[in-house]
C-alpha positions as CSV (number, residue, x, y, z in Angstrom):
1,M,-21.9,-16.6,-7.0
2,D,-19.9,-13.4,-7.5
3,T,-16.4,-15.0,-6.3
4,I,-13.0,-12.0,-5.9
5,T,-9.8,-12.1,-4.7
6,K,-7.9,-9.5,-2.7
7,M,-5.0,-8.2,-1.4
8,V,-4.7,-7.7,2.5
9,V,-0.9,-5.3,2.0
10,I,-0.2,-5.3,5.8
11,N,2.9,-2.8,6.7
12,S,1.9,-2.8,11.1
13,S,4.5,-2.7,13.7
14,K,1.8,-5.0,14.8
15,L,0.8,-7.3,13.1
16,L,2.5,-10.1,11.0
17,P,1.3,-11.2,7.9
18,S,1.2,-14.3,9.9
19,D,-1.2,-12.8,12.8
20,V,-4.2,-12.2,9.9
21,V,-3.7,-15.6,8.3
22,I,-4.4,-17.9,11.9
23,K,-7.6,-14.8,11.9
24,L,-8.5,-15.9,8.6
25,Y,-8.9,-19.7,9.5
26,E,-10.4,-19.6,13.2
27,S,-13.3,-17.6,10.9
28,N,-13.9,-20.7,9.4
29,A,-15.2,-19.3,6.8
30,D,-15.7,-20.8,2.9
31,V,-12.5,-18.7,1.8
32,L,-9.3,-19.3,-0.2
33,V,-6.0,-17.9,1.9
34,K,-2.5,-17.2,0.2
35,E,0.6,-15.5,2.5
36,T,2.4,-13.6,0.2
37,C,5.3,-11.7,1.0
38,F,3.0,-8.4,1.5
39,G,0.5,-9.9,3.3
40,V,-2.3,-12.3,2.3
41,M,-4.9,-13.1,-0.6
42,V,-7.7,-14.1,-0.2
43,S,-10.8,-15.2,-2.2
44,G,-14.1,-16.5,-2.4
45,E,-17.9,-14.5,-2.2
46,R,-18.1,-11.6,-2.3
47,Q,-19.9,-10.9,0.6
48,V,-18.7,-13.2,2.8
49,V,-14.2,-11.9,1.9
50,D,-15.6,-8.4,2.2
51,S,-17.5,-9.1,5.7
52,L,-14.3,-11.1,6.8
53,L,-11.7,-8.6,5.9
54,S,-13.9,-5.7,7.5
55,N,-13.1,-7.7,10.5
56,I,-10.0,-8.5,10.2
57,R,-8.7,-4.5,8.8
58,K,-9.9,-3.2,13.1
59,L,-7.0,-4.9,14.0
60,D,-4.7,-2.4,13.2
61,P,-6.9,0.1,10.6
62,Y,-3.4,2.0,9.7
63,G,-1.9,-1.0,9.1
64,I,-3.5,-3.6,6.9
65,F,-4.3,-1.5,3.3
66,I,-6.6,-4.4,1.0
67,K,-6.9,-3.5,-2.8
68,E,-9.2,-6.2,-5.6
69,R,-7.0,-8.2,-7.2
70,G,-8.0,-9.7,-11.0
71,F,-6.6,-12.7,-10.6
72,A,-7.2,-15.6,-8.6
73,P,-4.6,-17.2,-6.5
74,G,-2.2,-19.6,-9.1
75,E,-3.4,-18.3,-11.3
76,P,-1.5,-18.9,-14.6
77,Y,-1.4,-16.0,-16.1
78,R,0.1,-14.4,-12.9
79,C,1.6,-17.2,-11.4
80,R,5.2,-16.9,-10.9
81,A,5.8,-21.1,-11.3
82,T,4.0,-20.8,-14.4
83,R,5.4,-18.2,-15.9
84,R,8.9,-19.8,-15.4
85,G,10.3,-17.0,-12.5
86,G,11.2,-13.9,-12.3
87,A,9.0,-11.7,-10.4
88,R,5.1,-11.3,-11.1
89,P,3.4,-8.8,-12.9
90,G,3.0,-5.5,-10.7
91,F,4.8,-7.0,-8.3
92,H,7.9,-3.9,-7.8
93,N,4.0,-1.7,-8.7
94,L,2.9,-3.1,-5.4
95,E,7.3,-2.8,-3.7
96,N,7.2,1.0,-4.7
97,E,2.9,1.1,-2.8
98,D,3.8,0.2,-0.4
99,K,7.1,2.3,0.4
100,M,4.1,4.6,0.7
101,L,1.9,3.3,3.2
102,P,3.6,5.1,6.7
103,H,2.6,7.9,5.0
104,I,-0.7,7.0,4.1
105,A,-0.8,5.2,7.3
106,S,0.8,8.8,9.2
107,A,-2.1,11.1,6.9
108,L,-5.2,8.5,8.5
109,R,-4.3,8.9,11.5
110,A,-3.8,12.8,11.7
111,L,-6.9,13.2,9.6
112,D,-8.5,10.4,12.7
113,K,-7.1,13.4,15.3
114,G,-9.0,16.7,13.1
115,E,-5.6,17.9,12.4
116,I,-5.3,20.0,9.3
117,P,-2.4,20.0,7.1
118,R,-0.9,23.1,7.3
119,L,-0.1,24.8,3.4
120,K,2.8,24.7,2.1
121,Q,5.0,27.8,1.0
122,K,5.9,28.0,-1.9
123,K,9.5,29.9,-2.4
124,K,9.5,32.3,-4.5
125,K,11.9,32.4,-7.5
126,L,15.1,34.0,-8.1
127,D,14.8,37.6,-9.9
128,I,16.5,37.8,-12.7
129,E,18.0,40.9,-11.9
130,K,18.8,39.3,-8.7
131,L,20.6,36.8,-10.4
132,K,22.9,39.4,-12.8
133,D,23.7,40.9,-9.4
134,I,25.1,37.6,-8.4
135,I,26.6,37.2,-11.4
136,K,28.2,40.2,-11.9
137,E,29.5,39.7,-8.3
138,T,31.2,37.3,-8.6
139,E,33.2,38.1,-12.1
140,V,34.7,41.7,-10.4
141,S,35.3,38.9,-7.3
142,Q,38.0,36.9,-9.4
């Protein structure tokens, strides 16, 4: 049996992690569910987890992000209880990723609408001769 754990990061104005947890429990699927500060972790057989999370993501396709996690919930190497507290390894990276999610969601919405992003115009660097002229002007005015 191929057992996996997936992390469901929720950055949504429509849903809370508890809403997703309730939907997962209502499915009666044979999975382990753990609510976290960023969302939910789901462990179980790969096919069951993938199918379940595919349906969960439909609740808010731009606010639910899913990634595979290398360790199951409660794994002694990652669990704060067995490591005597502190942030779990990877927490700070997840915190930074969470800050980017609204921008990613916005880009996904635009992509789905068929919007093509405009290319940013590069600013020209200041010409060295122009810089020298500016320096000369400031020296004269002082």
